[in-house]
TIRO-454378 format. One record per residue: residue in three letters; z, x, y of N, C-alpha, C, O in turn. Coordinates in steps of 0.2 Angstrom, whole numbers, plus 2048, in hexadecimal, padded with zeros to 3 digits. Layout:
TIRO-454378
ALAZXYZXYZXYZXY/...
***
This chain:
TIRO-454378
UNKB28C49406B21C4A409B22C4C411B27C49414/UNKB1EC50414B1FC5141BB1CC4B41FB17C4841C/UNKB1FC49424B1DC43428B16C4442BB14C4A42D/UNKB12C3F42BB0BC3F42EB0CC3F436B08C42439/UNKB11C3B438B12C3B43FB1AC3C440B1EC3A43C/UNKB1BC3F446B22C41447B25C3D44DB21C3B451/UNKB2BC3C44DB2EC38453B2DC3C45AB2BC3945F/UNKB2EC42459B2DC46460B27C4B45EB27C4F459/UNKB22C4B463B1CC4F462B1BC54468B17C59468/UNKB1FC5346DB1EC57474B23C5D473B29C5C473/UNKB20C63473B24C69472B2AC6A478B2FC6C477/UNKB28C6747EB2DC67483B33C63482B39C65483/UNKB32C5D47FB37C5947DB3BC5C477B41C5B477/UNKB37C5E472B3BC6146CB3FC6746EB45C6846C/UNKB3DC6B473B41C71475B47C6E479B4CC71478/UNKB46C6947DB4CC66480B51C6447BB57C6547C/UNKB4FC61476B54C5F470B57C6546DB5DC6446C/UNKB53C6A46CB56C70469B5BC7346DB61C7546B/UNKB5AC73474B5FC76479B65C72479B6BC7447A/UNKB64C6B479B6AC67479B6EC68472B74C68473/UNKB6BC6946DB6FC6A467B72C71467B78C71465/UNKB6FC7646AB72C7C46BB78C7C470B7DC7F46E/UNKB78C78475B7DC7747AB83C74476B89C76477/UNKB82C6F472B87C6B46FB8BC7046AB91C70469/UNKB87C74466B8AC78461B8EC7D465B94C7E462/UNKB8CC8046AB90C8546DB96C82472B9BC86472/UNKB95C7C474B9BC79478BA0C78473BA6C79474/UNKB9FC7546DBA4C73468BA7C7A465BACC7A463/UNKBA2C7F464BA5C85460BAAC89465BAEC8D463/UNKBA9C8846CBAEC8B470BB4C86472BB8C88476/UNKBB4C8046FBB9C7B470BC0C7D46EBC0C81468/UNKBC5C7C471BCCC7D46EBCFC7846ABD5C78468/UNKBCBC72469BCDC6D465BCEC6F45EBCAC7345B/UNKBD4C6E45BBD5C70454BD0C6F44FBCEC7344A/UNKBCDC6944FBC7C6744BBC2C6C44BBC0C6F446/UNKBBFC6D451BBAC72452BBBC79450BB7C7C44D/UNKBC1C7B451BC4C82450BC4C83448BC2C88446/UNKBC6C7D444BC6C7E43DBBFC7D43ABBDC81436/UNKBBBC7943DBB4C7843BBB0C7F43CBADC81437/UNKBB0C82441BACC88442BAFC8E43FBADC9443F/UNKBB5C8D43CBB8C93438BB5C93432BB4C9942F/UNKBB2C8E430BAEC8E429BA7C8D42ABA3C8F426/UNKBA4C8A430B9DC8A431B9BC8D437B9DC8B43C/UNKB97C93436B95C9743CB90C93440B8CC8F43E/UNKB91C94447B8DC9044CB86C9244BB81C8E44B/UNKB84C98449B7DC9A448B7AC97442B74C95442/UNKB7EC9543DB7CC91437B7AC8A439B74C88437/UNKB7DC8743EB7CC80440B75C80444B71C7C444/UNKB75C86448B6FC8744CB68C87448B63C8544A/UNKB69C89442B64C8943DB63C83439B5DC81438/UNKB69C80437B68C7A432B67C74436B63C70433/UNKB69C7243CB68C6C43FB61C6B441B5EC6543F/UNKB5DC70443B56C6F444B52C6D43EB4DC6A43E/UNKB55C70438B51C6E432B52C67430B4DC6442D/UNKB57C64433B58C5C432B53C58436B50C53434/UNKB51C5B43CB4CC58440B45C5843CB42C5343C/UNKB43C5D438B3DC5D434B3EC5942EB39C5542C/UNKB44C5942BB45C55425B44C4E426B41C4A422/UNKB47C4B42BB47C4442DB41C42431B41C3C434/UNKB3CC46432B36C44436B37C4443DB32C41440/UNKB3CC46440B3DC46447B37C4B44AB34C49450/UNKB36C51447B31C5544AB2DC57444B2FC5743E/UNKB27C5A445B23C5C440B21C63442B1CC64446/UNKB24C6843FB24C6F441B1DC72442B1BC76446/UNKB19C7143DB12C7443DB0EC72443B09C76445/UNKB10C6C446B0CC6A44CB0FC6D453B0DC6C458/UNKB15C71452B18C74458B17C7B459B15C7F454/UNKB16C7D45FB15C84461B1CC88463B1BC8D465/UNKB21C84462B28C87464B29C8E460B2CC93463/UNKB28C8E45AB2AC94456B25C99458B28C9F459/UNKB1FC98459B1AC9D45BB1DCA0462B1DCA6463/UNKB1EC9C467B21C9E46DB27CA246CB28CA846F/UNKB2CCA0468B32CA3468B31CAA464B35CAF466/UNKB2DCAA45FB2CCB145BB28CB645FB29CBC45E/UNKB23CB3463B1FCB8467B21CBA46EB1FCBF470/UNKB25CB6471B28CB7477B2FCB9478B31CBE47A/UNKB33CB4475B3ACB5475B3DCBA470B42CBE472/UNKB3ACBB46AB3CCC0466B3CCC7468B41CCB468/UNKB36CC946AB35CD046DB39CD1473B3CCD6474/UNKB3ACCC477B3ECCD47DB45CCE47CB49CD247F/UNKB48CCA477B4FCCB475B50CD1471B56CD4472/UNKB4BCD446EB4CCDA46BB4DCE0470B51CE446F/UNKB49CDF475B4ACE447BB51CE347EB54CE847F/UNKB53CDD47FB5ACDC482B60CDE47EB65CE0480/UNKB5FCDD477B64CDF473B64CE6471B69CE946F/UNKB5FCEA472B5ECF1470B5FCF5476B61CFB475/UNKB5FCF347CB5FCF8482B66CFB483B67D00486/UNKB6BCF8480B72CFB480B74CFE479B7AD00478/UNKB6FCFF474B71D0146EB73D0846EB71D0C471/UNKB78D0A469B7AD11468B75D13462B77D1245C/UNKB70D16464B6BD1845EB6ED1D45AB6DD1D454/UNKB72D2245CB76D27458B7AD23453B7BD2544D/UNKB7ED1E455B82D1A451B7ED1644CB81D16446/UNKB78D1444DB74D11448B72D15443B72D1443D/UNKB70D1C445B6ED21440B74D2343CB73D25436/UNKB7AD2243EB80D2443BB82D1F436B87D20432/UNKB7FD1A435B81D14430B80D17429B83D14425/UNKB7BD1C428B7BD1F422B75D1C41DB72D17420/UNKB74D1E417B6FD1C413B70D15410B6BD1340D/UNKB75D12410B76D0C40CB72D0640EB70D0240B/UNKB70D06415B6CD01418B65D02414B62CFD413/UNKB62D08414B5CD09411B5CD07409B57D04407/UNKB61D09406B62D073FFB62D003FEB5FCFD3F9/UNKB65CFC402B66CF5401B5FCF2403B5DCED400/UNKB5BCF4408B55CF2409B50CF3403B4CCEE401/UNKB50CF9400B4CCFA3FAB4ECF63F5B49CF43F1/UNKB54CF53F4B57CF03EEB54CE93EFB52CE63EB/UNKB54CE73F6B51CE03F7B4ACE03F5B48CDB3F2/UNKB46CE53F7B3FCE53F5B3ECE53EDB3ACE23EB/UNKB42CE93EAB42CEA3E3B43CE33E0B40CE13DB/UNKB48CDF3E3B4ACD93E0B44CD43E1B44CCF3DC/UNKB40CD43E6B3BCD03E7B35CD23E1B32CCD3DE/UNKB34CD83E1B2FCDA3DCB31CD93D5B2CCD73D1/UNKB37CD93D3B39CD83CCB3ACD03CBB38CCD3C6/UNKB3CCCD3D1B3ECC63D0B38CC13CFB38CBC3CB/UNKB32CC33D2B2CCBF3D1B2ACBE3CAB2ACB83C7/UNKB29CC43C6B27CC33BFB2DCC03BBB2BCBC3B6/UNKB33CC23BCB38CBF3B8B39CB73B9B3ACB43B4/UNKB38CB53BFB38CAE3C0B32CAA3BCB33CA53BA/UNKB2CCAD3BCB27CAA3B8B29CAA3B1B28CA53AD/UNKB2CCB03AEB2ECB03A7B33CAB3A6B32CA73A1/UNKB38CAA3AAB3ECA63A9B3BC9E3A9B3DC9A3A5/UNKB38C9C3AEB36C963AFB30C943AAB30C8E3A8/UNKB2CC993A9B27C973A4B29C9639DB26C93399/UNKB2FC9939BB32C98395B34C91394B34C8E38E/UNKB37C8E399B39C87399B33C8239AB33C7C397/UNKB2EC8439EB29C7F3A0B22C833A2B21C853A8/UNKB1EC8539DB19C8A39EB14C873A3B10C8A3A6/UNKB13C803A3B0EC7D3A8B0FC7F3AFB0BC7F3B3/UNKB16C803B1B17C813B8B14C883BAB12C883C0/UNKB14C8C3B6B12C933B8B0AC943B5B08C9A3B5/UNKB07C8F3B4B00C903B1AFBC8F3B7AFCC923BC/UNKAF6C8C3B5AF0C8B3BAAEAC8F3B8AEAC933B4/UNKAE4C8D3BBADEC903BAADAC923C0ADBC8E3C5/UNKAD7C983C0AD3C9A3C6AD8C9A3CCADDC9D3CC/UNKAD5C983D2AD9C983D8AE0C953D8AE4C963DC/UNKAE1C903D3AE7C8C3D2AECC903CEAF1C8D3CC/UNKAEBC963CBAEFC9A3C8AF6C9B3CCAF5C9E3D1/UNKAFBC993C9B01C993CDB03CA03D0B06CA13D5/UNKB02CA53CCB04CAC3CEB00CAE3D4B02CB23D8/UNKAFACAB3D5AF6CAD3DBAFACAA3E1AFACAD3E7/UNKAFCCA43E1B00CA13E6B07CA53E7B09CA63ED/UNKB0ACA73E2B10CAB3E2B0FCB13E6B14CB43E9/UNKB09CB43E5B08CBB3E8B09CBA3F0B0BCBF3F3/UNKB07CB43F3B08CB43FAB10CB33FCB11CB6401/UNKB14CB13F7B1BCB13F9B1DCB83F8B22CBA3FC/UNKB1BCBC3F4B1DCC33F3B1BCC63F9B1FCCA3FC/UNKB15CC53FCB13CC8403B18CC6408B1ACCB40C/UNKB1ACC0409B1ECBE40EB25CC040DB28CC2412/UNKB28CC1407B2ECC3406B2FCCB405B35CCE405/UNKB2ACCF406B2ACD6407B26CD840DB21CDB40C/UNKB28CD6412B25CD7419B24CD241EB27CD2423/UNKB20CCC41CB20CC7420B19CC4420B15CC541B/UNKB17CC0425B11CBC426B0BCC0425B06CBE421/UNKB0ACC6428B04CCA427B03CCC420AFDCCC41D/UNKB08CCE41CB08CD0415B06CCA411B02CCA40C/UNKB09CC4413B07CBE40FB00CBC410AFCCBA40B/UNKAFDCBD416AF6CBC417AF2CC1413AECCBF411/UNKAF4CC7413AF0CCC40FAF0CCA407AEACCA404/UNKAF5CC7405AF5CC53FEAF1CBF3FDAEECBE3F7/UNKAF1CBB402AECCB5401AE5CB7401AE1CB43FD/UNKAE3CBC405ADCCBE405ADBCC23FEAD5CC13FC/UNKADFCC63FCADECCA3F6ADDCC63EFAD9CC73EB/UNKAE2CC13EEAE2CBD3E8ADFCB63E8ADFCB33E3/UNKADECB43EEADACAD3EFADDCA73ECAD9CA43E8/UNKAE3CA53EDAE6C9F3EAAE2C993EEAE0C9A3F3/UNKAE2C933EAADFC8E3EEAE3C8C3F4AE9C8D3F4/UNKAE0C883F8AE4C863FEAE9C813FDAEFC82400/UNKAE8C7D3F8AEEC783F6AF4C7C3F3AFAC7B3F4/UNKAF2C813EFAF8C853ECAFBC8A3F1B01C8A3F1/UNKAF7C8C3F5AFAC903FBAFFC8C3FFB04C8F401/UNKAFCC86401B01C82405B07C80402B0CC80405/UNKB07C7F3FBB0EC7E3F8B12C843F8B18C833F8/UNKB0FC8A3F7B13C903F7B16C923FEB1BC953FE/UNKB12C90403B15C9140AB1BC8D40AB20C8F40D/UNKB1BC87408B21C82408B27C85404B2DC85406/UNKB25C883FEB2BC8B3FAB2DC913FEB34C923FE/UNKB29C95400B2BC9B404B30C9940AB35C9C40A/UNKB2EC9540EB32C93414B39C90411B3EC92414/UNKB39C8B40DB3FC8840BB44C8C407B4AC8D409/UNKB42C90402B46C943FEB49C9A403B4FC9B403/UNKB44C9D407B47CA240BB4CC9F410B50CA3413/UNKB4BC99413B4FC96418B56C95415B5BC96418/UNKB56C9240FB5DC9140BB61C9740BB67C9840C/UNKB5DC9D409B60CA3408B63CA640FB68CA940F/UNKB5FCA5414B61CA741BB67CA341DB6CCA6420/UNKB68C9D41BB6EC9941DB74C9C419B79C9C41C/UNKB73C9E413B79CA140FB7BCA8413B81CA9413/UNKB76CAC415B77CB2418B7BCB141FB80CB5420/UNKB79CAC422B7CCAB429B83CA8428B88CAA42B/UNKB84CA5422B8BCA2421B8FCA941EB95CA9420/UNKB8CCAD41AB90CB3418B92CB841DB97CBB41D/UNKB8ECB8423B8FCBC428B96CBA42BB99CBF42E/UNKB98CB442BB9ECB242EBA4CB442ABAACB342C/UNKBA3CB6424BA9CB841FBA7CBF41DBA9CC0417/UNKBA4CC3420BA2CC941EBA8CCE41CBA7CD2418/UNKBADCCD420BB3CD141FBB6CD0418BB8CD5414/UNKBB6CCA416BB8CC840FBB4CCB40ABB6CCD405/UNKBADCCA40BBA8CCD406BA9CD4406BA8CD7400/UNKBAACD840BBAACDF40BBB0CE1407BB0CE6403/UNKBB6CDD407BBCCDF403BBACDE3FCBBCCE23F8/UNKBB6CD93FABB4CD83F3BB0CDD3F1BB0CDF3EB/UNKBABCE03F5BA7CE53F3BAACEC3F4BA7CF13F1/UNKBB0CEC3F6BB4CF23F7BB0CF73FCBAFCFD3FB/UNKBADCF4401BA8CF7405BABCFA40BBB0CF740E/UNKBA9D0040EBABD03414BA6D01419BA1D0441A/UNKBA8CFC41DBA4CFA423BA6CFD42ABA5CFB42F/UNKBAAD03429BADD0642FBA7D08434BA8D0843A/UNKBA2D0B431B9CD0D436B99D08439B97D0843F/UNKB98D02436B96CFC43AB9ACFA43FB98CF8445/UNKBA1CF943DBA6CF7442BA6CFC448BA7CFA44E/UNKBA6D02447BA6D0844CBA0D07451BA1D07457/UNKB9AD0644EB94D05452B95CFF456B94CFF45C/UNKB97CF9453B98CF3457B9ECF445DB9DCF2462/UNKBA3CF745BBA8CF8460BA6CFD466BA8CFC46C/UNKBA2D02464BA0D07469B9BD0346EB9BD04474/UNKB97CFF46CB92CFB470B96CF6474B95CF547A/UNKB9BCF3471B9FCEE475BA3CF247ABA4CEF480/UNKBA6CF7479BA9CFB47EBA5CFD484BA7CFD48A/UNKB9FCFF482B9AD01487B98CFB48CB98CFB492/UNKB97CF5488B96CEF48CB9CCED491B9ACEB497/UNKBA2CEE48FBA7CEC493BA8CF1499BAACEF49E/UNKBA6CF7498BA7CFC49DBA2CFB4A3BA3CFE4A8/UNKB9DCF84A1B98CF74A7B97CF04A9B92CEE4AD/UNKB9BCEB4A6B9BCE44A7B9CCE34AFBA0CE64B2/UNKB98CDE4B1B99CDC4B8B96CD54B9B93CD24B5/UNKB97CD24BFB95CCC4C1B8DCCD4C2B8CCD04C7/UNKB89CCA4BEB82CCB4C0B7FCC84C6B81CC24C8/UNKB7BCCB4C9B77CC84CFB70CC64CDB6ECC64C8/UNKB6DCC24D2B66CC04D1B62CC54CFB5DCC54CB/UNKB63CCB4D3B5ECD14D2B5FCD34CAB5ACD64C7/UNKB65CD34C8B66CD54C1B62CD14BCB5FCD44B7/UNKB62CCA4BDB5FCC64B9B57CC74B9B54CC74B4/UNKB55CC94BFB4ECCA4C0B4CCD14BCB47CD14B9/UNKB50CD64BDB4FCDC4B9B4FCDB4B1B4BCDD4AE/UNKB54CD74AFB54CD54A8B4ECD24A5B4BCD44A0/UNKB4CCCD4A9B46CC94A7B40CCD4A7B3CCCD4A3/UNKB3FCD24ADB3ACD64ADB39CDB4A8B34CDC4A5/UNKB3FCDE4A6B3FCE34A1B3DCE049AB39CE3496/UNKB40CDA499B3FCD7492B38CD5491B35CD648C/UNKB35CD2496B2ECCF496B28CD4497B23CD3495/UNKB2ACD949BB25CDF49CB24CE2496B1ECE4494/UNKB29CE4492B29CE848CB26CE3487B22CE5482/UNKB27CDC487B24CD8482B1DCD7484B19CD747F/UNKB1BCD848AB14CD848CB10CDE489B0BCDE487/UNKB14CE448AB11CEA487B10CEA480B0BCEC47D/UNKB15CE647CB14CE5475B0ECE1473B0BCE346E/UNKB0DCDC477B07CD8475B01CDC477AFCCDB473/UNKB01CDF47CAFBCE347EAF9CE9479AF4CE9477/UNKAFFCEC477AFECF1472AFCCEE46BAF7CF1468/UNKAFECE9469AFCCE5463AF5CE3463AF2CE445E/UNKAF3CE1469AECCDE46AAE7CE446AAE1CE3468/UNKAE9CEA46BAE5CF046BAE5CF4464AE0CF5461/UNKAEBCF5462AECCF945CAEACF6456AE7CF9452/UNKAEDCEF455AEBCEC44FAE4CEB44DAE2CED447/UNKAE0CE9452AD8CE8450AD5CEF44FAD1CF044B/UNKAD8CF4452AD5CFB451AD6CFD44AAD2D00447/UNKADCCFC448ADECFE441ADACFA43CAD8CFD437/UNKADACF443DAD6CF0438ACFCF2438ACCCF1432/UNKACCCF443DAC5CF643DAC3CFD43BABECFF438/UNKAC8D0243DAC7D0943CACBD0D437ACAD12435/UNKAD1D09435AD5D0D430AD7D0842BADDD0642B/UNKAD3D07425AD5D02420ADCD0541CADFD0041A/UNKADDD0B41CAE3D0D419AE9D0B41CAEED09419/UNKAE9D0B423AEFD09427AEFD01426AF5CFF426/UNKAEACFE426AEACF7426AEDCF441FAF0CEF41F/UNKAECCF941AAF0CF7414AF7CF7414AFBCF4410/UNKAFACFA419B01CFA41BB03CF441FB08CF4422/UNKAFECEF421AFFCEA425B00CEC42DB03CE9431/UNKAFDCF242EAFECF5435AF8CF2439AF8CF443F/UNKAF4CEE436AEFCEA43AAF2CE343DAEECDF43F/UNKAF8CE243CAFCCDC43FAFECDD446B02CE2447/UNKAFBCD944BAFECDA452B05CD8452B08CDB457/UNKB08CD444EB0FCD244FB13CD844DB18CD9450/UNKB11CDC448B14CE2446B15CE744CB1ACE944E/UNKB10CE8450B10CEC455B14CE945BB17CED45F/UNKB14CE345CB18CE0461B1FCE1460B23CE3465/UNKB21CE145AB28CE2458B2ACE9459B2FCEB45C/UNKB26CED457B27CF5457B27CF745EB2CCFB460/UNKB23CF5462B22CF7469B28CF446DB2BCF7471/UNKB2ACEE46CB30CEB46FB37CEE46DB3BCF0472/UNKB37CF0467B3DCF3465B3ECFA468B43CFD46A/UNKB38CFE467B37D0546AB39D05472B3CD09474/UNKB36D00475B37CFF47CB3FCFE47EB41D02483/UNKB42CFA47AB49CF947BB4DD0047AB52D0147D/UNKB4BD03474B4FD0A473B4DD0F478B52D1247A/UNKB47D0F47BB46D14480B4AD12487B4DD1748A/UNKB4BD0C488B4FD0A48EB56D0C48DB59D0D492/UNKB58D0C487B5FD0E486B61D15488B67D16488/UNKB5CD19489B5DD2048CB5CD20494B5CD26496/UNKB5BD1A497B5AD1A49EB60D164A2B64D1349E/UNKB60D174A8B65D134ACB64D0B4ABB69D074AC/UNKB5ED094A9B5DD024A8B62CFF4A2B63CF94A1/UNKB65D0449EB6AD02499B70CFE49CB73CFA499/UNKB71CFF4A2B77CFC4A6B76CF54A7B7ACF14A9/UNKB6FCF24A6B6ECEB4A6B72CE74A1B73CE14A2/UNKB75CEB49CB79CE7498B7FCE549BB82CDF499/UNKB82CE84A0B87CE64A4B86CDF4A7B8BCDC4A9/UNKB80CDE4A9B7FCD74ACB7DCD24A7B7BCCC4A9/UNKB7ECD34A0B7DCCE49BB76CCE498B74CC9495/UNKB73CD4497B6CCD4494B6DCD148DB68CCE48B/UNKB72CD4489B72CD2482B74CCA481B72CC747C/UNKB77CC7486B79CC0486B73CBC486B72CB7483/UNKB6ECBE48BB68CBB48CB64CBC485B60CB7483/UNKB64CC2482B60CC347CB63CBF476B5FCBD472/UNKB6ACBE476B6DCBA471B6ACB3472B69CAF46D/UNKB6ACB0478B67CA9479B60CA9476B5FCA4473/UNKB5CCAE477B55CAE475B55CAD46DB51CAA46A/UNKB5ACB146AB5BCB1463B5DCAA460B5ACA845B/UNKB61CA7463B63CA0461B5EC9B462B5DC9745D/UNKB5AC9C467B54C97467B4FC99462B4CC9445F/UNKB4EC9F460B49CA145AB4CC9E454B48C9B450/UNKB53C9E453B56C9C44DB54C9444CB53C92447/UNKB55C91452B54C8A451B4CC88450B4BC8344C/UNKB48C8C452B41C8A451B3FC8C449B3BC89446/UNKB43C91447B42C93440B45C8D43BB42C8B436/UNKB4AC8B43EB4EC8543AB49C7F439B49C7C434/UNKB45C7E43EB40C7843EB3BC79439B38C74437/UNKB3AC7F436B35C80431B37C7E42AB33C7C426/UNKB3EC7D429B41C7B423B41C73422B45C70426/UNKB3DC7041EB3DC6941DB40C68415B3CC6A411/UNKB46C66415B49C6640FB46C6140AB46C62404/UNKB43C5C40DB40C57408B3AC5A405B37C57400/UNKB37C5F407B31C62404B31C643FDB2DC663FA/UNKB38C653FBB39C683F4B36C623EFB35C643E9/UNKB36C5C3F1B33C573EDB2CC573ECB29C553E7/UNKB28C5B3F0B21C5C3EFB1FC603E9B1AC5E3E6/UNKB22C653E8B21C6A3E2B27C6D3DFB28C733E0/UNKB2BC693DCB31C6B3D9B31C713D5B35C763D5/UNKB2CC723D1B2BC773CCB2AC7E3D0B2DC833CD/UNKB27C7E3D5B26C843D9B2CC863DCB2EC8C3DD/UNKB30C813DEB37C833E1B3BC863DCB40C8A3DE/UNKB3BC843D6B3FC873D1B3DC8E3D0B42C923CF/UNKB37C903D0B35C973CFB37C9B3D5B3ACA03D5/UNKB37C983DBB39C9B3E1B41C9C3E1B43CA13E3/UNKB44C973DEB4CC983DEB4EC9D3D9B52CA13DB/UNKB4AC9D3D3B4CCA33CFB4ACAA3D1B4ECAE3D1/UNKB45CAA3D5B42CB03D8B48CB33DDB49CB93DD/UNKB4ACAF3E1B4FCB13E6B55CB33E3B59CB73E6/UNKB57CAF3DEB5ECB13DAB5DCB83D7B62CBB3D7/UNKB58CBA3D5B57CC13D2B58CC63D8B5BCCB3D7/UNKB55CC43DDB55CC83E3B5DCC93E6B5FCCE3E7/UNKB60CC33E6B67CC33E8B6CCC73E3B70CCB3E5/UNKB6ACC63DDB6FCC93D7B6ECD03D8B73CD43D7/UNKB68CD33D8B67CDA3D9B6ACDD3DFB6DCE23DF/UNKB6ACDA3E5B6DCDC3EBB74CDC3EAB77CE13EC/UNKB77CD73E7B7FCD73E7B81CDC3E2B86CE03E3/UNKB7DCDD3DCB7FCE33D7B7FCEA3DAB84CED3DA/UNKB79CEB3DEB79CF23E1B7ECF33E6B81CF83E7/UNKB7FCED3EAB83CED3F0B8ACEF3EDB8ECF33F0/UNKB8CCEC3E8B93CED3E5B93CF43E2B98CF73E3/UNKB8ECF63DFB8ECFD3DCB8FD023E1B92D073E0/UNKB8BD023E7B8CD073ECB91D053F1B92D093F6/UNKB94D003F0B99CFD3F5B96CFD3FCB99CFF401/UNKB91CF93FDB8DCF8403B90CF3407B92CED404/UNKB91CF340DB94CED411B8FCE7411B89CE8410/UNKB92CE1411B8DCDB410B88CDB416B83CD8415/UNKB89CDE41CB84CDF421B7ECE241EB78CE0420/UNKB7ECE741BB78CEB418B75CE6413B6FCE6412/UNKB79CE340FB76CDE40AB72CD940DB6CCD740B/UNKB75CD6412B72CD0415B6BCD2419B66CCF419/UNKB6CCD841DB67CDA421B61CDD41DB5BCDC41E/UNKB63CE1417B5ECE3413B5ACDE40FB54CDF40E/UNKB5DCD840EB5ACD340BB55CD0410B4FCCE40F/UNKB58CCE416B54CCA41BB4ECCF41EB49CCC420/UNKB4FCD541EB49CDA420B43CD941CB3ECDA41E/UNKB45CD7415B3FCD6411B3DCCF412B37CCE413/UNKB41CCA410B3FCC3410B3DCC0417B39CBC417/UNKB41CC241CB40CBF422B3CCC3427B39CC042C/UNKB3CCC9426B38CCE42AB3BCCE431B41CCD432/UNKB37CD0436B3ACD243DB3CCCB440B3FCCC445/UNKB3ACC543EB3BCBF442B43CBD440B46CBA445/UNKB45CBF43AB4CCBC439B51CC2437B57CC0436/UNKB4FCC8435B53CCD434B58CCE43AB5ECCF438/UNKB56CCF440B5ACCF445B5FCCA446B65CCA449/UNKB5DCC4444B61CBE444B67CBF440B6DCBD442/UNKB66CC143AB6CCC2435B70CC8438B76CC7437/UNKB6DCCD43AB71CD343DB75CD1443B7BCD2443/UNKB72CCC447B76CCA44DB7CCC544BB80CC444F/UNKB7BCC2445B80CBE443B87CC2442B8CCBF442/UNKB86CC8440B8CCCC43FB8ECCF446B94CCF447/UNKB8ACD044AB8BCD2451B84CD3455B80CD6452/UNKB84CD145BB7DCD145FB7BCD845FB75CDA45F/UNKB80CDD460B7ECE4461B7ACE745BB77CED45B/UNKB7BCE4455B78CE644FB71CE444DB6ECE6448/UNKB6ECE0452B68CDD450B62CE244FB5ECE144B/UNKB62CE8453B5DCED452B5DCF044BB58CF2449/UNKB63CF0448B63CF3441B5ECEE43CB5BCF1438/UNKB5FCE843DB5ACE343AB53CE443BB4FCE4437/UNKB51CE6441B4BCE7443B48CED440B42CED43D/UNKB4CCF2440B49CF943EB48CF8436B43CFB434/UNKB4CCF5433B4BCF442BB45CEF42AB41CF0425/UNKB44CEA42EB3ECE542DB38CE942EB33CE742B/UNKB38CEE433B31CF2434B2FCF542DB29CF642C/UNKB34CF8429B33CFB423B2FCF641EB2BCF841A/UNKB31CEF41FB2ECEA41BB27CEA41CB23CE9417/UNKB25CEA422B1ECEA423B1ACF0420B14CEF41D/UNKB1DCF641FB1ACFC41DB19CFB415B14CFD412/UNKB1ECF8412B1DCF840AB1BCF1408B1ACF0402/UNKB1ACEC40CB19CE540AB13CE4406B13CE1401/UNKB0DCE7409B07CE5405B07CE83FEB05CE53F9/UNKB09CEF3FEB09CF23F7B0ECEF3F2B0CCEE3ED/UNKB14CEE3F5B19CEA3F1B17CE43EEB18CE23E8/UNKB14CE03F3B12CD93F1B0CCD93ECB0BCD53E7/UNKB07CDE3EDB02CDF3E8B04CE13E1B01CDE3DC/UNKB08CE53E1B0BCE73DAB0FCE13D7B0ECE03D1/UNKB13CDD3DBB16CD83D9B11CD23D6B12CCF3D1/UNKB0CCD13DAB07CCC3D7B04CCE3D1B02CCA3CC/UNKB02CD53D0AFFCD73C9B04CD63C4B02CD43BE/UNKB0BCD73C5B10CD63C0B10CCF3BEB11CCD3B8/UNKB10CCB3C3B10CC33C2B0ACC13BEB0ACBD3BA/UNKB04CC43C0AFECC23BCAFFCC43B5AFDCC13B0/UNKB02CCA3B4B03CCC3ADB07CC83A8B06CC83A2/UNKB0CCC53ABB11CC13A7B0FCBA3A7B13CB63A4/UNKB0BCB83ABB09CB03ACB05CAE3A5B04CA83A4/
***
């Protein structure tokens, strides 16, 4: 059960604790002590940034629903870091990555659409009561909101909630399943990123285009590297947060206009202000990459962007309360089977087309995590690859509502 009261309730104090954890992780990960070098050879630092905050929620130190830290990180730091990580991107190199990234993204979507009905059939075979229910408590109605979340994100989840009308109690349980199952899978992806070379050998995948893009961006960064001045930091902060402000402004104008005047576009979740915030921030960073401001990378723009990503990871980690699996174990079984179908299909197609694990991981997270965590997984491979995750996540918004709607109808049919 989630705690009624938490040990820490002040966001400023919680943020201080998170930054202390972040500092300890990176001090030890850069230590030359043999123990820490062996430890971080097997456990990626990014995974710890995600997992340790989840323990704070699990043991009642914090109660994430009462905190605004994730909202601040996702609305302010996420778009800012997308700008800073994108301003030095080699757009031509991204386009040269080829069609496998799109194929793996579509496979991820198909895995969610097939996995939902299959999970109901499999779990229902052993225990029909788990997948039953009457009226607003019909389990498939609640599962429709997970489908929305896993093919696009929160806006698509809200759309499914409005369309199929699950009870508030059922919806609350499904939100917990959504967060925990997706969080466990994210942890596996972050771990897998640390051994991607071995996985690529197993897949017999050619990851040379990804390595070439990474090396070209690194070479550019080294060629313009300099000791940053105070003016450089002012410019970096201004560029990041001015474009973030423009993203919020655009979202506040465009999203309500679409909701009121263009129902067809709204059905693609284009009435989500968060969608436009991410699109405008990413576009702004790409446009800057064609201007002299691109040289801000030499003053450490991407390093500041990476710090923002790590803070976002820690606030996402706080959402995972491992103890909550005890509240509705049957629903977690459905979610577990569902995600396994998604994973199995991804690995099968990835092996078939010899796709690098990077495409498998980002293609999956662009569906399940959306714009908030797809760049996290991409940056786990290398910070310069974060925009690839964002570009794929944007596709998730476009197909999310339709894909989730079809999935819900399929789940209704097999319930």
